[in-house]
All heavy atoms as TSV, in Angstrom:
chain	resi	resn	atom	element	x	y	z
A	1	ASN	N	N	-20.894	34.865	43.186
A	1	ASN	CA	C	-20.817	34.114	44.434
A	1	ASN	C	C	-22.173	33.473	44.722
A	1	ASN	O	O	-23.179	34.165	44.737
A	1	ASN	CB	C	-20.455	35.032	45.596
A	1	ASN	CG	C	-19.060	35.576	45.490
A	1	ASN	OD1	O	-18.194	34.984	44.853
A	1	ASN	ND2	N	-18.819	36.709	46.111
A	2	PRO	N	N	-22.173	32.192	44.968
A	2	PRO	CA	C	-23.435	31.540	45.319
A	2	PRO	C	C	-24.024	32.116	46.609
A	2	PRO	O	O	-23.287	32.581	47.476
A	2	PRO	CB	C	-23.045	30.087	45.523
A	2	PRO	CG	C	-21.674	29.931	45.000
A	2	PRO	CD	C	-21.059	31.280	44.929
A	3	TYR	N	N	-25.330	32.064	46.714
A	3	TYR	CA	C	-26.073	32.443	47.915
A	3	TYR	C	C	-26.040	33.939	48.237
A	3	TYR	O	O	-26.385	34.335	49.335
A	3	TYR	CB	C	-25.611	31.641	49.132
A	3	TYR	CG	C	-25.501	30.167	48.883
A	3	TYR	CD1	C	-24.284	29.517	48.951
A	3	TYR	CD2	C	-26.627	29.416	48.565
A	3	TYR	CE1	C	-24.186	28.165	48.706
A	3	TYR	CE2	C	-26.540	28.063	48.308
A	3	TYR	CZ	C	-25.308	27.443	48.385
A	3	TYR	OH	O	-25.214	26.097	48.140
A	4	ASP	N	N	-25.598	34.777	47.290
A	4	ASP	CA	C	-25.619	36.209	47.582
A	4	ASP	C	C	-26.832	36.895	46.956
A	4	ASP	O	O	-27.033	38.084	47.120
A	4	ASP	CB	C	-24.329	36.896	47.128
A	4	ASP	CG	C	-24.100	36.864	45.626
A	4	ASP	OD1	O	-24.964	36.346	44.884
A	4	ASP	OD2	O	-23.037	37.337	45.191
A	5	GLY	N	N	-27.646	36.125	46.212
A	5	GLY	CA	C	-28.850	36.675	45.617
A	5	GLY	C	C	-28.622	37.451	44.341
A	5	GLY	O	O	-29.547	38.006	43.770
A	6	ILE	N	N	-27.386	37.473	43.857
A	6	ILE	CA	C	-27.048	38.200	42.643
A	6	ILE	C	C	-26.639	37.189	41.566
A	6	ILE	O	O	-25.767	36.359	41.778
A	6	ILE	CB	C	-25.893	39.195	42.890
A	6	ILE	CG1	C	-26.295	40.209	43.957
A	6	ILE	CG2	C	-25.496	39.891	41.597
A	6	ILE	CD1	C	-25.145	41.041	44.471
A	7	ASP	N	N	-27.280	37.255	40.413
A	7	ASP	CA	C	-26.984	36.345	39.313
A	7	ASP	C	C	-25.733	36.822	38.581
A	7	ASP	O	O	-25.789	37.295	37.448
A	7	ASP	CB	C	-28.192	36.262	38.372
A	7	ASP	CG	C	-28.015	35.220	37.286
A	7	ASP	OD1	O	-27.076	34.401	37.382
A	7	ASP	OD2	O	-28.817	35.238	36.341
A	8	SER	N	N	-24.584	36.684	39.216
A	8	SER	CA	C	-23.330	37.211	38.686
A	8	SER	C	C	-22.905	36.569	37.370
A	8	SER	O	O	-22.247	37.196	36.554
A	8	SER	CB	C	-22.206	37.028	39.711
A	8	SER	OG	O	-22.526	37.708	40.898
A	9	ASN	N	N	-23.273	35.312	37.159
A	9	ASN	CA	C	-22.874	34.639	35.922
A	9	ASN	C	C	-23.955	34.716	34.839
A	9	ASN	O	O	-23.815	34.130	33.773
A	9	ASN	CB	C	-22.498	33.188	36.182
A	9	ASN	CG	C	-23.647	32.361	36.711
A	9	ASN	OD1	O	-24.740	32.878	36.976
A	9	ASN	ND2	N	-23.408	31.078	36.887
A	10	CYS	N	N	-25.045	35.420	35.129
A	10	CYS	CA	C	-26.124	35.678	34.162
A	10	CYS	C	C	-26.719	34.402	33.559
A	10	CYS	O	O	-27.094	34.375	32.386
A	10	CYS	CB	C	-25.647	36.592	33.046
A	10	CYS	SG	S	-25.088	38.190	33.648
A	11	ASP	N	N	-26.827	33.333	34.355
A	11	ASP	CA	C	-27.399	32.094	33.834
A	11	ASP	C	C	-28.902	31.983	34.106
A	11	ASP	O	O	-29.532	31.013	33.712
A	11	ASP	CB	C	-26.669	30.873	34.389
A	11	ASP	CG	C	-26.849	30.695	35.882
A	11	ASP	OD1	O	-27.510	31.528	36.538
A	11	ASP	OD2	O	-26.319	29.694	36.411
A	12	ALA	N	N	-29.470	32.974	34.789
A	12	ALA	CA	C	-30.905	33.041	35.093
A	12	ALA	C	C	-31.385	31.907	35.989
A	12	ALA	O	O	-32.570	31.666	36.100
A	12	ALA	CB	C	-31.732	33.103	33.821
A	13	LYS	N	N	-30.457	31.213	36.635
A	13	LYS	CA	C	-30.829	30.156	37.574
A	13	LYS	C	C	-30.888	30.729	38.979
A	13	LYS	O	O	-30.308	31.768	39.272
A	13	LYS	CB	C	-29.818	29.011	37.512
A	13	LYS	CG	C	-29.836	28.280	36.185
A	13	LYS	CD	C	-28.854	27.143	36.178
A	13	LYS	CE	C	-28.865	26.441	34.831
A	13	LYS	NZ	N	-27.849	25.389	34.774
A	14	ASP	N	N	-31.586	30.040	39.845
A	14	ASP	CA	C	-31.742	30.489	41.220
A	14	ASP	C	C	-30.400	30.454	41.942
A	14	ASP	O	O	-29.742	29.414	41.995
A	14	ASP	CB	C	-32.752	29.599	41.947
A	14	ASP	CG	C	-33.206	30.212	43.243
A	14	ASP	OD1	O	-32.346	30.434	44.118
A	14	ASP	OD2	O	-34.404	30.474	43.383
A	15	ASP	N	N	-29.980	31.573	42.492
A	15	ASP	CA	C	-28.687	31.695	43.154
A	15	ASP	C	C	-28.625	30.924	44.473
A	15	ASP	O	O	-27.555	30.689	45.001
A	15	ASP	CB	C	-28.396	33.181	43.407
A	15	ASP	CG	C	-26.969	33.431	43.828
A	15	ASP	OD1	O	-26.057	32.889	43.192
A	15	ASP	OD2	O	-26.771	34.173	44.806
A	16	PHE	N	N	-29.785	30.522	45.000
A	16	PHE	CA	C	-29.805	29.795	46.259
A	16	PHE	C	C	-30.007	28.300	46.057
A	16	PHE	O	O	-30.035	27.533	47.006
A	16	PHE	CB	C	-30.898	30.354	47.182
A	16	PHE	CG	C	-30.531	31.692	47.740
A	16	PHE	CD1	C	-30.834	32.852	47.057
A	16	PHE	CD2	C	-29.847	31.800	48.936
A	16	PHE	CE1	C	-30.477	34.091	47.560
A	16	PHE	CE2	C	-29.481	33.034	49.445
A	16	PHE	CZ	C	-29.799	34.187	48.758
A	17	ASP	N	N	-30.167	27.840	44.818
A	17	ASP	CA	C	-30.303	26.422	44.489
A	17	ASP	C	C	-29.209	26.065	43.500
A	17	ASP	O	O	-29.438	25.889	42.312
A	17	ASP	CB	C	-31.688	26.137	43.899
A	17	ASP	CG	C	-31.894	24.669	43.588
A	17	ASP	OD1	O	-31.181	23.820	44.161
A	17	ASP	OD2	O	-32.776	24.367	42.768
A	18	ILE	N	N	-27.999	25.952	43.985
A	18	ILE	CA	C	-26.824	25.796	43.136
A	18	ILE	C	C	-26.877	24.517	42.304
A	18	ILE	O	O	-26.501	24.496	41.151
A	18	ILE	CB	C	-25.534	25.818	43.983
A	18	ILE	CG1	C	-25.472	27.095	44.812
A	18	ILE	CG2	C	-24.298	25.687	43.105
A	18	ILE	CD1	C	-25.628	28.376	44.042
A	19	ASP	N	N	-27.382	23.414	42.891
A	19	ASP	CA	C	-27.408	22.153	42.150
A	19	ASP	C	C	-28.664	21.970	41.311
A	19	ASP	O	O	-28.797	21.005	40.569
A	19	ASP	CB	C	-27.207	20.959	43.070
A	19	ASP	CG	C	-28.261	20.841	44.149
A	19	ASP	OD1	O	-29.247	21.592	44.138
A	19	ASP	OD2	O	-28.096	19.976	45.029
A	20	GLY	N	N	-29.622	22.891	41.400
A	20	GLY	CA	C	-30.801	22.856	40.551
A	20	GLY	C	C	-31.802	21.770	40.866
A	20	GLY	O	O	-32.586	21.374	40.017
A	21	ASP	N	N	-31.832	21.295	42.122
A	21	ASP	CA	C	-32.746	20.206	42.470
A	21	ASP	C	C	-34.085	20.679	43.022
A	21	ASP	O	O	-34.947	19.885	43.352
A	21	ASP	CB	C	-32.100	19.238	43.454
A	21	ASP	CG	C	-31.763	19.862	44.803
A	21	ASP	OD1	O	-32.091	21.043	45.034
A	21	ASP	OD2	O	-31.166	19.167	45.639
A	22	GLY	N	N	-34.270	22.004	43.127
A	22	GLY	CA	C	-35.541	22.539	43.605
A	22	GLY	C	C	-35.610	22.775	45.098
A	22	GLY	O	O	-36.649	23.167	45.617
A	23	PHE	N	N	-34.499	22.565	45.813
A	23	PHE	CA	C	-34.419	22.788	47.256
A	23	PHE	C	C	-33.200	23.647	47.559
A	23	PHE	O	O	-32.188	23.554	46.866
A	23	PHE	CB	C	-34.279	21.462	48.018
A	23	PHE	CG	C	-35.511	20.609	47.967
A	23	PHE	CD1	C	-35.751	19.765	46.905
A	23	PHE	CD2	C	-36.437	20.663	48.999
A	23	PHE	CE1	C	-36.883	18.983	46.856
A	23	PHE	CE2	C	-37.577	19.879	48.963
A	23	PHE	CZ	C	-37.806	19.040	47.884
A	24	ILE	N	N	-33.298	24.468	48.599
A	24	ILE	CA	C	-32.149	25.266	49.023
A	24	ILE	C	C	-31.723	24.812	50.412
A	24	ILE	O	O	-32.516	24.240	51.158
A	24	ILE	CB	C	-32.465	26.778	49.020
A	24	ILE	CG1	C	-33.521	27.133	50.069
A	24	ILE	CG2	C	-32.899	27.227	47.642
A	24	ILE	CD1	C	-33.711	28.625	50.257
A	25	PRO	N	N	-30.469	25.050	50.782
A	25	PRO	CA	C	-30.044	24.738	52.138
A	25	PRO	C	C	-30.874	25.538	53.151
A	25	PRO	O	O	-31.132	26.732	52.951
A	25	PRO	CB	C	-28.575	25.178	52.166
A	25	PRO	CG	C	-28.135	25.114	50.735
A	25	PRO	CD	C	-29.353	25.518	49.952
A	26	SER	N	N	-31.310	24.901	54.211
A	26	SER	CA	C	-32.198	25.534	55.201
A	26	SER	C	C	-31.615	26.796	55.808
A	26	SER	O	O	-32.350	27.722	56.147
A	26	SER	CB	C	-32.550	24.539	56.309
A	26	SER	OG	O	-33.330	23.503	55.767
A	27	GLU	N	N	-30.302	26.873	55.929
A	27	GLU	CA	C	-29.695	28.053	56.554
A	27	GLU	C	C	-29.894	29.325	55.728
A	27	GLU	O	O	-29.691	30.424	56.219
A	27	GLU	CB	C	-28.210	27.837	56.848
A	27	GLU	CG	C	-27.358	27.589	55.639
A	27	GLU	CD	C	-27.111	26.114	55.349
A	27	GLU	OE1	O	-27.925	25.271	55.737
A	27	GLU	OE2	O	-26.086	25.820	54.711
A	28	TYR	N	N	-30.322	29.181	54.467
A	28	TYR	CA	C	-30.548	30.352	53.631
A	28	TYR	C	C	-32.013	30.743	53.528
A	28	TYR	O	O	-32.338	31.712	52.851
A	28	TYR	CB	C	-29.949	30.136	52.241
A	28	TYR	CG	C	-28.460	30.034	52.297
A	28	TYR	CD1	C	-27.829	28.811	52.144
A	28	TYR	CD2	C	-27.681	31.155	52.544
A	28	TYR	CE1	C	-26.450	28.710	52.232
A	28	TYR	CE2	C	-26.309	31.062	52.627
A	28	TYR	CZ	C	-25.695	29.835	52.473
A	28	TYR	OH	O	-24.342	29.741	52.565
A	29	LEU	N	N	-32.904	30.041	54.198
A	29	LEU	CA	C	-34.324	30.380	54.144
A	29	LEU	C	C	-34.609	31.785	54.676
A	29	LEU	O	O	-35.494	32.469	54.195
A	29	LEU	CB	C	-35.152	29.358	54.915
A	29	LEU	CG	C	-35.397	28.038	54.197
A	29	LEU	CD1	C	-36.114	27.059	55.119
A	29	LEU	CD2	C	-36.190	28.246	52.927
A	30	ASN	N	N	-33.853	32.228	55.678
A	30	ASN	CA	C	-34.097	33.543	56.269
A	30	ASN	C	C	-33.611	34.703	55.392
A	30	ASN	O	O	-33.968	35.844	55.621
A	30	ASN	CB	C	-33.484	33.643	57.661
A	30	ASN	CG	C	-31.989	33.440	57.646
A	30	ASN	OD1	O	-31.439	32.885	56.710
A	30	ASN	ND2	N	-31.314	33.857	58.701
A	31	VAL	N	N	-32.805	34.414	54.363
A	31	VAL	CA	C	-32.343	35.474	53.465
A	31	VAL	C	C	-32.886	35.297	52.050
A	31	VAL	O	O	-32.675	36.149	51.191
A	31	VAL	CB	C	-30.796	35.530	53.389
A	31	VAL	CG1	C	-30.205	35.903	54.723
A	31	VAL	CG2	C	-30.219	34.229	52.879
A	32	TYR	N	N	-33.605	34.229	51.806
A	32	TYR	CA	C	-34.115	33.895	50.474
A	32	TYR	C	C	-35.499	34.476	50.281
A	32	TYR	O	O	-36.359	34.361	51.139
A	32	TYR	CB	C	-34.153	32.371	50.338
A	32	TYR	CG	C	-34.684	31.850	49.040
A	32	TYR	CD1	C	-33.960	32.024	47.868
A	32	TYR	CD2	C	-35.883	31.174	48.978
A	32	TYR	CE1	C	-34.431	31.529	46.661
A	32	TYR	CE2	C	-36.356	30.668	47.784
A	32	TYR	CZ	C	-35.616	30.845	46.627
A	32	TYR	OH	O	-36.083	30.353	45.446
A	33	SER	N	N	-35.742	35.097	49.137
A	33	SER	CA	C	-37.047	35.697	48.894
A	33	SER	C	C	-37.852	34.930	47.838
A	33	SER	O	O	-38.903	35.394	47.418
A	33	SER	CB	C	-36.885	37.148	48.460
A	33	SER	OG	O	-36.145	37.223	47.260
A	34	GLY	N	N	-37.360	33.785	47.412
A	34	GLY	CA	C	-38.042	32.996	46.386
A	34	GLY	C	C	-39.049	32.025	46.977
A	34	GLY	O	O	-39.462	32.140	48.133
A	35	THR	N	N	-39.436	31.050	46.185
A	35	THR	CA	C	-40.483	30.117	46.598
A	35	THR	C	C	-39.990	28.701	46.812
A	35	THR	O	O	-40.791	27.815	47.089
A	35	THR	CB	C	-41.593	30.080	45.523
A	35	THR	OG1	O	-41.015	29.673	44.281
A	35	THR	CG2	C	-42.249	31.430	45.369
A	36	LEU	N	N	-38.697	28.449	46.681
A	36	LEU	CA	C	-38.183	27.092	46.850
A	36	LEU	C	C	-38.148	26.691	48.325
A	36	LEU	O	O	-37.845	27.505	49.190
A	36	LEU	CB	C	-36.778	26.969	46.259
A	36	LEU	CG	C	-36.663	27.182	44.751
A	36	LEU	CD1	C	-35.206	27.115	44.313
A	36	LEU	CD2	C	-37.475	26.146	44.006
A	37	PRO	N	N	-38.436	25.414	48.621
A	37	PRO	CA	C	-38.379	24.943	50.001
A	37	PRO	C	C	-36.941	24.700	50.454
A	37	PRO	O	O	-36.044	24.512	49.626
A	37	PRO	CB	C	-39.161	23.629	49.952
A	37	PRO	CG	C	-38.979	23.144	48.546
A	37	PRO	CD	C	-38.909	24.397	47.700
A	38	GLY	N	N	-36.734	24.677	51.747
A	38	GLY	CA	C	-35.430	24.386	52.312
A	38	GLY	C	C	-35.266	22.902	52.570
A	38	GLY	O	O	-36.127	22.102	52.263
A	39	GLY	N	N	-34.135	22.540	53.148
A	39	GLY	CA	C	-33.884	21.160	53.524
A	39	GLY	C	C	-32.800	20.478	52.736
A	39	GLY	O	O	-32.464	19.330	52.995
A	40	ASP	N	N	-32.216	21.169	51.746
A	40	ASP	CA	C	-31.148	20.563	50.946
A	40	ASP	C	C	-29.902	20.429	51.812
A	40	ASP	O	O	-29.402	21.416	52.349
A	40	ASP	CB	C	-30.858	21.430	49.719
A	40	ASP	CG	C	-30.092	20.701	48.634
A	40	ASP	OD1	O	-29.473	19.661	48.934
A	40	ASP	OD2	O	-30.126	21.168	47.492
A	41	CYS	N	N	-29.379	19.210	51.928
A	41	CYS	CA	C	-28.194	19.001	52.763
A	41	CYS	C	C	-26.923	18.840	51.935
A	41	CYS	O	O	-25.850	18.637	52.483
A	41	CYS	CB	C	-28.395	17.799	53.686
A	41	CYS	SG	S	-28.742	16.250	52.839
A	42	ASN	N	N	-27.025	18.913	50.599
A	42	ASN	CA	C	-25.861	18.898	49.720
A	42	ASN	C	C	-26.234	19.695	48.478
A	42	ASN	O	O	-26.936	19.209	47.613
A	42	ASN	CB	C	-25.466	17.473	49.335
A	42	ASN	CG	C	-24.287	17.425	48.371
A	42	ASN	OD1	O	-23.756	18.458	47.966
A	42	ASN	ND2	N	-23.874	16.241	47.998
A	43	ASP	N	N	-25.763	20.910	48.383
A	43	ASP	CA	C	-26.112	21.794	47.276
A	43	ASP	C	C	-24.947	21.973	46.308
A	43	ASP	O	O	-24.845	22.973	45.634
A	43	ASP	CB	C	-26.568	23.157	47.814
A	43	ASP	CG	C	-27.488	23.890	46.844
A	43	ASP	OD1	O	-28.292	23.222	46.175
A	43	ASP	OD2	O	-27.394	25.115	46.760
A	44	VAL	N	N	-24.060	20.965	46.259
A	44	VAL	CA	C	-22.879	21.051	45.410
A	44	VAL	C	C	-23.058	20.115	44.215
A	44	VAL	O	O	-23.028	18.899	44.360
A	44	VAL	CB	C	-21.603	20.672	46.193
A	44	VAL	CG1	C	-20.369	20.832	45.322
A	44	VAL	CG2	C	-21.479	21.509	47.456
A	45	PRO	N	N	-23.274	20.668	43.015
A	45	PRO	CA	C	-23.573	19.832	41.850
A	45	PRO	C	C	-22.530	18.762	41.544
A	45	PRO	O	O	-22.869	17.634	41.258
A	45	PRO	CB	C	-23.649	20.826	40.697
A	45	PRO	CG	C	-23.810	22.158	41.313
A	45	PRO	CD	C	-23.225	22.086	42.684
A	46	ASN	N	N	-21.262	19.109	41.593
A	46	ASN	CA	C	-20.233	18.136	41.215
A	46	ASN	C	C	-19.971	17.090	42.301
A	46	ASN	O	O	-19.162	16.197	42.113
A	46	ASN	CB	C	-18.927	18.833	40.812
A	46	ASN	CG	C	-18.341	19.662	41.930
A	46	ASN	OD1	O	-18.983	19.909	42.932
A	46	ASN	ND2	N	-17.126	20.115	41.737
A	47	LEU	N	N	-20.657	17.178	43.422
A	47	LEU	CA	C	-20.551	16.160	44.474
A	47	LEU	C	C	-21.862	15.399	44.616
A	47	LEU	O	O	-22.185	14.886	45.675
A	47	LEU	CB	C	-20.165	16.801	45.816
A	47	LEU	CG	C	-18.789	17.449	45.875
A	47	LEU	CD1	C	-18.558	18.091	47.231
A	47	LEU	CD2	C	-17.695	16.428	45.579
A	48	GLY	N	N	-22.627	15.327	43.538
A	48	GLY	CA	C	-23.876	14.577	43.541
A	48	GLY	C	C	-25.037	15.301	44.169
A	48	GLY	O	O	-26.029	14.686	44.538
A	49	GLY	N	N	-24.950	16.613	44.313
A	49	GLY	CA	C	-25.972	17.390	44.988
A	49	GLY	C	C	-27.361	17.283	44.397
A	49	GLY	O	O	-28.350	17.349	45.110
A	50	PHE	N	N	-27.478	17.110	43.079
A	50	PHE	CA	C	-28.795	17.018	42.471
A	50	PHE	C	C	-29.545	15.786	42.967
A	50	PHE	O	O	-30.767	15.793	43.061
A	50	PHE	CB	C	-28.693	16.978	40.944
A	50	PHE	CG	C	-30.040	16.990	40.275
A	50	PHE	CD1	C	-30.749	18.178	40.162
A	50	PHE	CD2	C	-30.612	15.833	39.799
A	50	PHE	CE1	C	-32.000	18.202	39.576
A	50	PHE	CE2	C	-31.863	15.847	39.198
A	50	PHE	CZ	C	-32.561	17.035	39.088
A	51	ASP	N	N	-28.836	14.729	43.292
A	51	ASP	CA	C	-29.456	13.490	43.767
A	51	ASP	C	C	-29.627	13.461	45.282
A	51	ASP	O	O	-29.977	12.427	45.841
A	51	ASP	CB	C	-28.630	12.282	43.328
A	51	ASP	CG	C	-28.670	12.086	41.821
A	51	ASP	OD1	O	-29.694	12.420	41.206
A	51	ASP	OD2	O	-27.678	11.597	41.265
A	52	VAL	N	N	-29.356	14.576	45.950
A	52	VAL	CA	C	-29.492	14.666	47.406
A	52	VAL	C	C	-30.450	15.804	47.724
A	52	VAL	O	O	-30.152	16.961	47.458
A	52	VAL	CB	C	-28.114	14.917	48.074
A	52	VAL	CG1	C	-28.271	15.085	49.565
A	52	VAL	CG2	C	-27.156	13.781	47.753
A	53	LYS	N	N	-31.638	15.424	48.265
A	53	LYS	CA	C	-32.661	16.424	48.594
A	53	LYS	C	C	-33.744	15.739	49.419
A	53	LYS	O	O	-33.860	14.513	49.408
A	53	LYS	CB	C	-33.260	17.012	47.322
A	53	LYS	CG	C	-33.862	15.969	46.399
A	53	LYS	CD	C	-34.206	16.551	45.058
A	53	LYS	CE	C	-34.563	15.456	44.077
A	53	LYS	NZ	N	-34.507	15.892	42.702
A	54	PRO	N	N	-34.537	16.498	50.149
A	54	PRO	CA	C	-35.626	15.897	50.920
A	54	PRO	C	C	-36.555	15.083	50.019
A	54	PRO	O	O	-36.887	15.504	48.908
A	54	PRO	CB	C	-36.355	17.110	51.502
A	54	PRO	CG	C	-35.316	18.177	51.575
A	54	PRO	CD	C	-34.456	17.949	50.361
A	55	GLY	N	N	-36.910	13.893	50.465
A	55	GLY	CA	C	-37.807	13.032	49.716
A	55	GLY	C	C	-37.127	12.100	48.727
A	55	GLY	O	O	-37.766	11.229	48.149
A	56	GLN	N	N	-35.827	12.269	48.521
A	56	GLN	CA	C	-35.086	11.401	47.602
A	56	GLN	C	C	-34.988	9.996	48.182
A	56	GLN	O	O	-34.891	9.821	49.393
A	56	GLN	CB	C	-33.679	11.974	47.382
A	56	GLN	CG	C	-32.843	11.256	46.367
A	56	GLN	CD	C	-33.257	11.549	44.947
A	56	GLN	OE1	O	-34.046	12.445	44.679
A	56	GLN	NE2	N	-32.740	10.796	44.024
A	57	LEU	N	N	-35.025	8.976	47.351
A	57	LEU	CA	C	-34.852	7.608	47.821
A	57	LEU	C	C	-33.413	7.379	48.239
A	57	LEU	O	O	-32.480	7.788	47.546
A	57	LEU	CB	C	-35.231	6.607	46.724
A	57	LEU	CG	C	-36.703	6.533	46.363
A	57	LEU	CD1	C	-36.901	5.574	45.192
A	57	LEU	CD2	C	-37.529	6.082	47.549
A	58	GLU	N	N	-33.236	6.705	49.369
A	58	GLU	CA	C	-31.895	6.371	49.852
A	58	GLU	C	C	-31.309	5.225	49.036
A	58	GLU	O	O	-32.025	4.317	48.614
A	58	GLU	CB	C	-31.949	5.927	51.323
A	58	GLU	CG	C	-32.166	7.037	52.301
A	58	GLU	CD	C	-30.934	7.869	52.591
A	58	GLU	OE1	O	-29.857	7.629	52.005
A	58	GLU	OE2	O	-31.055	8.770	53.413
A	59	LYS	N	N	-30.006	5.279	48.820
A	59	LYS	CA	C	-29.262	4.171	48.217
A	59	LYS	C	C	-28.511	3.501	49.368
A	59	LYS	O	O	-27.557	4.072	49.898
A	59	LYS	CB	C	-28.298	4.676	47.148
A	59	LYS	CG	C	-29.007	5.308	45.980
A	59	LYS	CD	C	-28.026	5.909	44.991
A	59	LYS	CE	C	-28.777	6.671	43.916
A	59	LYS	NZ	N	-27.887	7.496	43.108
A	60	ILE	N	N	-28.961	2.363	49.746
A	60	ILE	CA	C	-28.413	1.658	50.911
A	60	ILE	C	C	-26.945	1.285	50.680
A	60	ILE	O	O	-26.570	0.777	49.633
A	60	ILE	CB	C	-29.241	0.384	51.204
A	60	ILE	CG1	C	-30.720	0.712	51.336
A	60	ILE	CG2	C	-28.718	-0.331	52.438
A	60	ILE	CD1	C	-31.053	1.688	52.434
A	61	GLY	N	N	-26.128	1.573	51.705
A	61	GLY	CA	C	-24.736	1.152	51.702
A	61	GLY	C	C	-23.744	2.106	51.078
A	61	GLY	O	O	-22.560	1.810	51.035
A	62	ASP	N	N	-24.164	3.270	50.587
A	62	ASP	CA	C	-23.208	4.172	49.943
A	62	ASP	C	C	-22.688	5.268	50.868
A	62	ASP	O	O	-21.903	6.102	50.453
A	62	ASP	CB	C	-23.799	4.787	48.674
A	62	ASP	CG	C	-24.948	5.748	48.951
A	62	ASP	OD1	O	-25.343	5.908	50.114
A	62	ASP	OD2	O	-25.457	6.336	47.980
A	63	GLN	N	N	-23.154	5.281	52.122
A	63	GLN	CA	C	-22.707	6.246	53.130
A	63	GLN	C	C	-23.047	7.690	52.773
A	63	GLN	O	O	-22.359	8.621	53.184
A	63	GLN	CB	C	-21.200	6.106	53.399
A	63	GLN	CG	C	-20.791	4.742	53.908
A	63	GLN	CD	C	-21.496	4.386	55.205
A	63	GLN	OE1	O	-21.430	5.121	56.167
A	63	GLN	NE2	N	-22.171	3.247	55.229
A	64	ILE	N	N	-24.115	7.892	51.992
A	64	ILE	CA	C	-24.591	9.229	51.638
A	64	ILE	C	C	-26.035	9.360	52.090
A	64	ILE	O	O	-26.833	8.450	51.899
A	64	ILE	CB	C	-24.493	9.472	50.115
A	64	ILE	CG1	C	-23.029	9.404	49.665
A	64	ILE	CG2	C	-25.099	10.822	49.732
A	64	ILE	CD1	C	-22.849	9.451	48.159
A	65	ASP	N	N	-26.371	10.479	52.694
A	65	ASP	CA	C	-27.732	10.749	53.156
A	65	ASP	C	C	-28.514	11.401	52.023
A	65	ASP	O	O	-28.648	12.614	51.964
A	65	ASP	CB	C	-27.674	11.654	54.389
A	65	ASP	CG	C	-29.034	12.000	54.945
A	65	ASP	OD1	O	-30.012	11.317	54.590
A	65	ASP	OD2	O	-29.121	12.951	55.733
A	66	GLN	N	N	-29.066	10.603	51.092
A	66	GLN	CA	C	-29.744	11.153	49.928
A	66	GLN	C	C	-31.014	11.919	50.269
A	66	GLN	O	O	-31.370	12.846	49.568
A	66	GLN	CB	C	-30.121	10.029	48.928
A	66	GLN	CG	C	-29.011	9.623	48.022
A	66	GLN	CD	C	-28.187	8.482	48.577
A	66	GLN	OE1	O	-28.492	7.910	49.600
A	66	GLN	NE2	N	-27.114	8.165	47.898
A	67	ASP	N	N	-31.740	11.541	51.324
A	67	ASP	CA	C	-33.012	12.199	51.617
A	67	ASP	C	C	-32.924	13.286	52.687
A	67	ASP	O	O	-33.916	13.846	53.105
A	67	ASP	CB	C	-34.088	11.181	51.994
A	67	ASP	CG	C	-33.775	10.410	53.265
A	67	ASP	OD1	O	-32.746	10.674	53.921
A	67	ASP	OD2	O	-34.577	9.528	53.604
A	68	CYS	N	N	-31.700	13.609	53.114
A	68	CYS	CA	C	-31.431	14.705	54.052
A	68	CYS	C	C	-32.180	14.561	55.373
A	68	CYS	O	O	-32.563	15.553	55.983
A	68	CYS	CB	C	-31.759	16.051	53.398
A	68	CYS	SG	S	-30.703	16.446	51.992
A	69	ASP	N	N	-32.380	13.323	55.827
A	69	ASP	CA	C	-33.059	13.130	57.109
A	69	ASP	C	C	-32.080	12.959	58.269
A	69	ASP	O	O	-32.486	12.770	59.408
A	69	ASP	CB	C	-34.006	11.937	57.049
A	69	ASP	CG	C	-33.313	10.593	56.920
A	69	ASP	OD1	O	-32.069	10.557	56.775
A	69	ASP	OD2	O	-34.033	9.570	56.961
A	70	GLY	N	N	-30.777	13.026	57.981
A	70	GLY	CA	C	-29.772	12.903	59.025
A	70	GLY	C	C	-29.277	11.498	59.254
A	70	GLY	O	O	-28.336	11.268	59.996
A	71	ASP	N	N	-29.906	10.510	58.595
A	71	ASP	CA	C	-29.478	9.111	58.716
A	71	ASP	C	C	-28.829	8.660	57.415
A	71	ASP	O	O	-29.335	8.938	56.330
A	71	ASP	CB	C	-30.678	8.196	58.998
A	71	ASP	CG	C	-31.283	8.439	60.371
A	71	ASP	OD1	O	-30.527	8.760	61.304
A	71	ASP	OD2	O	-32.507	8.292	60.494
A	72	ILE	N	N	-27.731	7.925	57.539
A	72	ILE	CA	C	-27.046	7.390	56.356
A	72	ILE	C	C	-27.531	5.973	56.123
A	72	ILE	O	O	-27.610	5.188	56.999
A	72	ILE	CB	C	-25.526	7.417	56.541
A	72	ILE	CG1	C	-25.064	8.868	56.622
A	72	ILE	CG2	C	-24.817	6.709	55.418
A	72	ILE	CD1	C	-23.592	9.045	56.906
């Protein structure tokens, strides 16, 4: 299960960074013991989550908030 802190699938990847972009959803900062920053607003890999993180360049007109600033 993602976000439970247990590497159940033994892939050695961070359980709180599901899409592997180096950011975790802010709501998990209080339970996370690692060093990754929060602010990820889309942590779902198959929904483009890797391309959505704080500091990412926005793609104008696609109705996706790539930089997680709350503006589309």
